[in-house]
C-alpha positions as CSV (number, residue, x, y, z in Angstrom):
1,X,0.0,0.0,0.0
2,X,1.6,3.2,-1.1
3,X,-0.8,6.0,-0.1
4,X,0.2,9.3,1.3
5,X,-1.5,8.2,4.6
6,X,0.8,5.2,4.9
7,X,3.9,7.5,4.7
8,X,2.8,9.6,7.7
9,X,4.6,9.3,11.0
10,X,2.7,6.9,13.3
11,X,2.3,9.8,15.7
12,X,0.8,12.3,13.2
13,X,-2.9,12.7,12.8
14,X,-4.1,12.9,9.2
15,X,-6.1,16.1,9.7
16,X,-3.1,17.7,11.3
17,X,-0.7,16.7,8.5
18,X,-3.1,17.8,5.8
19,X,-3.8,21.1,7.6
20,X,-0.1,21.9,8.0
21,X,0.6,21.2,4.3
22,X,-2.3,23.5,3.3
23,X,-1.2,26.3,5.7
24,X,2.3,26.1,4.2
25,X,0.9,26.2,0.7
26,X,-1.3,29.3,1.5
27,X,1.7,31.1,3.0
28,X,3.7,30.3,-0.2
29,X,1.0,31.8,-2.3
30,X,0.9,34.9,-0.1
31,X,4.7,35.3,-0.4
32,X,4.4,35.0,-4.2
33,X,1.8,37.7,-4.3
34,X,4.0,40.0,-2.1
35,X,7.0,39.4,-4.4
36,X,4.9,40.1,-7.5
37,X,3.7,43.4,-5.9
38,X,6.9,44.6,-4.3
39,X,9.7,42.5,-5.8
40,X,12.3,40.9,-3.6
41,X,12.2,44.0,-1.4
42,X,8.8,42.8,-0.2
43,X,10.3,39.7,1.4
44,X,11.8,41.9,4.1
45,X,8.6,43.8,4.9
46,X,7.1,42.8,8.2
47,X,4.2,45.3,8.5
48,X,2.6,44.9,5.0
49,X,0.1,47.4,3.6
50,X,-2.8,46.0,1.6
51,X,-1.7,44.5,-1.8
52,X,-4.8,46.1,-3.4
53,X,-7.5,48.6,-2.7
54,X,-9.3,48.4,0.7
55,X,-12.8,47.0,0.3
56,X,-11.9,44.4,-2.4
57,X,-11.2,40.7,-2.0
58,X,-7.4,40.3,-2.1
59,X,-6.9,36.5,-2.5
60,X,-3.4,36.5,-0.9
61,X,-4.7,38.3,2.2
62,X,-7.7,36.0,2.6
63,X,-5.2,33.1,2.3
64,X,-3.2,34.6,5.2
65,X,-6.4,34.9,7.1
66,X,-7.2,31.3,6.4
67,X,-3.8,30.3,7.9
68,X,-4.5,32.3,11.0
69,X,-7.9,30.5,11.3
70,X,-6.1,27.2,11.1
71,X,-3.7,28.4,13.8
72,X,-6.5,29.6,16.0
73,X,-8.2,26.2,15.8
74,X,-5.0,24.4,16.7
75,X,-4.7,26.7,19.7
76,X,-8.0,25.3,20.9
77,X,-6.8,21.8,20.1
78,X,-3.9,22.8,22.4
79,X,-1.1,21.5,20.1
80,X,1.2,24.4,20.7
81,X,0.2,25.2,24.3
82,X,0.8,21.6,25.2
83,X,4.4,21.5,24.0
84,X,5.0,24.9,25.5
85,X,3.6,23.7,28.8
86,X,5.6,20.4,28.6
87,X,8.8,22.3,28.0
88,X,8.2,24.6,31.0
89,X,7.4,21.7,33.3
90,X,10.4,19.6,32.1
91,X,13.0,22.4,32.1
92,X,11.9,23.7,35.5
93,X,12.1,20.3,37.1
94,X,8.4,19.9,37.9
95,X,8.0,17.0,35.5
96,X,10.5,14.2,35.1
97,X,10.6,12.1,31.9
98,X,13.3,9.8,30.6
99,X,14.4,12.1,27.8
100,X,17.8,12.8,26.3
101,X,17.4,13.9,22.7
102,X,13.8,14.9,23.4
103,X,14.9,17.2,26.2
104,X,17.1,19.0,23.7
105,X,14.2,19.4,21.3
106,X,12.1,21.0,24.1
107,X,14.7,23.5,25.1
108,X,13.9,26.2,22.4
109,X,10.3,26.3,23.6
110,X,11.5,27.5,27.0
111,X,14.9,29.2,26.2
112,X,13.7,31.2,23.1
113,X,10.2,32.0,24.3
114,X,10.9,35.8,24.0
115,X,11.4,35.4,20.3
116,X,8.1,33.7,19.6
117,X,4.5,34.9,19.7
118,X,3.3,34.0,23.2
119,X,-0.1,32.5,23.9
120,X,-1.6,35.8,24.8
121,X,-0.1,37.5,21.8
122,X,-1.5,34.8,19.5
123,X,-5.0,35.1,21.0
124,X,-4.9,38.9,20.6
125,X,-3.8,38.5,16.9
126,X,-6.6,36.0,16.2
127,X,-9.2,38.3,17.8
128,X,-8.0,41.3,15.8
129,X,-7.6,39.7,12.4
130,X,-10.4,37.1,12.6
131,X,-13.1,38.5,14.8
132,X,-12.4,42.2,14.0
133,X,-15.6,43.5,15.6
134,X,-17.9,40.9,13.9
135,X,-21.1,40.4,15.9
136,X,-20.7,37.0,17.4
137,X,-17.1,36.6,16.2
138,X,-15.6,35.2,13.1
139,X,-16.8,31.6,13.5
140,X,-20.4,32.8,13.8
141,X,-20.0,34.6,10.5
142,X,-18.3,31.6,8.9
143,X,-21.1,29.4,10.2
144,X,-23.6,31.6,8.3
145,X,-21.6,31.2,5.1
146,X,-21.3,27.4,5.6
147,X,-25.0,27.0,6.4
148,X,-26.0,29.1,3.3
149,X,-23.7,26.8,1.1
150,X,-25.0,23.6,2.7
151,X,-28.6,24.6,2.0
152,X,-27.7,24.6,-1.7
153,X,-26.4,21.1,-1.5
154,X,-29.4,19.9,0.5
155,X,-32.1,21.5,-1.6
156,X,-34.7,19.5,-3.4
157,X,-33.6,18.3,-6.8
158,X,-36.3,20.2,-8.7
159,X,-35.9,23.5,-6.7
160,X,-34.6,26.6,-8.4
161,X,-31.5,27.5,-6.5
162,X,-31.1,31.2,-7.4
163,X,-32.4,32.6,-4.1
164,X,-30.1,30.2,-2.1
165,X,-27.2,30.9,-4.4
166,X,-27.6,34.7,-4.1
167,X,-27.8,34.6,-0.3
168,X,-24.7,32.4,-0.1
169,X,-22.8,34.6,-2.6
170,X,-23.6,37.7,-0.5
171,X,-22.4,36.1,2.7
172,X,-19.2,34.8,1.1
173,X,-18.2,38.1,-0.4
174,X,-19.0,40.1,2.7
175,X,-16.9,37.8,4.9
176,X,-14.1,37.6,2.4
177,X,-13.8,41.4,2.0
178,X,-13.7,41.9,5.8
179,X,-11.1,39.2,6.3
180,X,-9.0,40.6,3.4
181,X,-9.0,44.1,4.9
182,X,-8.0,42.8,8.3
183,X,-5.3,40.4,7.2
184,X,-2.7,43.1,6.6
185,X,0.1,44.6,8.7
186,X,1.9,41.9,10.6
187,X,-0.8,39.3,9.9
188,X,1.1,37.2,7.3
189,X,4.4,37.6,9.2
190,X,2.7,36.3,12.3
191,X,1.1,33.5,10.5
192,X,4.5,32.3,9.1
193,X,6.0,32.5,12.6
194,X,3.1,30.6,14.3
195,X,3.1,27.9,11.6
196,X,6.8,27.5,12.2
197,X,6.2,27.1,15.9
198,X,3.5,24.5,15.3
199,X,5.8,22.6,12.9
200,X,8.5,22.7,15.6
201,X,6.0,21.5,18.2
202,X,5.0,18.6,16.0
203,X,8.6,17.6,15.5
204,X,8.9,17.3,19.3
205,X,5.8,15.2,19.5
206,X,6.9,13.0,16.5
207,X,10.2,12.3,18.1
208,X,10.2,8.5,19.0
209,X,11.8,9.1,22.4
210,X,9.3,11.8,23.4
211,X,6.4,9.8,22.1
212,X,7.4,6.7,24.0
213,X,7.9,8.7,27.2
214,X,4.4,10.1,26.8
215,X,2.8,6.7,26.4
216,X,2.8,6.5,22.6
217,X,0.1,7.0,20.0
218,X,-1.0,9.9,17.7
219,X,-0.9,13.5,18.8
220,X,-4.6,13.6,19.7
221,X,-4.2,10.6,22.0
222,X,-1.1,12.0,23.7
223,X,-2.7,15.4,24.3
224,X,-5.8,13.8,25.7
225,X,-3.7,11.5,28.0
226,X,-1.4,14.3,29.3
227,X,-3.7,17.3,29.0
228,X,-4.8,17.2,32.7
229,X,-1.2,17.1,33.9
230,X,0.3,19.7,31.5
231,X,-2.7,21.9,30.7
232,X,-5.1,21.3,33.6
233,X,-7.8,20.0,31.1
234,X,-8.5,17.5,28.4
235,X,-8.6,19.4,25.1
236,X,-11.1,18.4,22.4
237,X,-8.2,17.7,20.0
238,X,-9.9,15.7,17.3
239,X,-12.8,18.1,16.9
240,X,-10.5,21.2,16.6
241,X,-8.2,19.4,14.2
242,X,-11.2,18.7,11.9
243,X,-12.4,22.3,12.3
244,X,-9.0,23.6,11.4
245,X,-8.6,21.6,8.2
246,X,-12.2,22.0,6.9
247,X,-12.3,25.7,7.8
248,X,-9.0,26.5,6.1
249,X,-10.1,24.6,3.0
250,X,-13.4,26.6,2.9
251,X,-11.4,29.8,3.3
252,X,-8.9,28.7,0.7
253,X,-11.8,28.4,-1.8
254,X,-13.1,31.8,-0.7
255,X,-9.8,33.4,-1.3
256,X,-10.0,32.4,-5.0
257,X,-13.7,32.3,-5.6
258,X,-15.4,35.1,-3.6
259,X,-15.0,37.6,-6.4
260,X,-16.4,35.3,-9.0
261,X,-19.6,34.3,-7.1
262,X,-20.4,38.0,-6.5
263,X,-21.1,38.4,-10.2
264,X,-22.4,35.0,-11.0
265,X,-24.0,33.2,-8.0
266,X,-25.2,30.4,-10.3
267,X,-21.7,28.9,-10.2
268,X,-22.6,27.7,-6.7
269,X,-24.1,24.4,-7.8
270,X,-25.1,21.5,-5.5
271,X,-21.7,19.7,-6.2
272,X,-19.5,22.8,-6.0
273,X,-16.3,22.3,-4.0
274,X,-17.3,25.1,-1.6
275,X,-20.6,23.3,-0.8
276,X,-18.6,20.1,0.1
277,X,-16.1,22.1,2.2
278,X,-19.0,23.8,4.0
279,X,-20.6,20.5,4.9
280,X,-17.3,19.2,6.3
281,X,-16.8,22.3,8.4
282,X,-20.4,22.1,9.8
283,X,-19.9,18.5,10.9
284,X,-17.0,19.6,13.0
285,X,-18.6,22.8,14.2
286,X,-21.9,21.2,15.1
287,X,-24.3,23.4,13.2
288,X,-27.3,22.2,11.3
289,X,-28.4,23.7,7.9
290,X,-32.2,23.2,8.1
């Protein structure tokens, strides 16, 4: 059997691996757009202005917002907080595990903490870029988009879809424009930094010595087992990993397609990729599309 799934580390959850790959792809697309706009000079800009006029959907900026959504869901899955907490407990002597190489891998999470975005800084960033004053927050607005799309997929076969398509197109464009306008400044720089932190954290959890010391198994199992000791709670890891992947996939489509559906809502057919992405996100989110 030579599938991509069979090549994953035994400790790596499929949703997590796919989400990380998508986040890295979206960041590469953003970087390409910055280089196209500013040349190589743009690679050194931390506080980026908008790549186009405010009030328009800028695909690269929506892509950066999609990455921050993925990061925010992983924050709730406690992937990064867990490794940060584990490093603090280990390196201050409050937790003893039989680690040699694994202890070395954990050191940067404690020693270099001042060079990384802290948990409170990450939360502030997510609130500013994602929620941005939206009534009920970003996920409530995303749920409205997903429900509108899911209703298209679930409509009766003989029903004319134009009213549903128009409603969905309006919600898609409105959310995409707002996210595009907010995902400027340090948003993309921060997204790259946090994704790098997540990747480093996964490398720690993938290490065979660390994994054995924590009882073995995939990331979700390890975090559930050790969450009470390290975090003081059992995080809903699997749910938030699913939410992270399906949400970033839906936002990836919105980055490219929001402008098109505004002028032609009819493209939102029952089998449109956005409809499928919305259904997957709603399953993880727990919202019905009556």
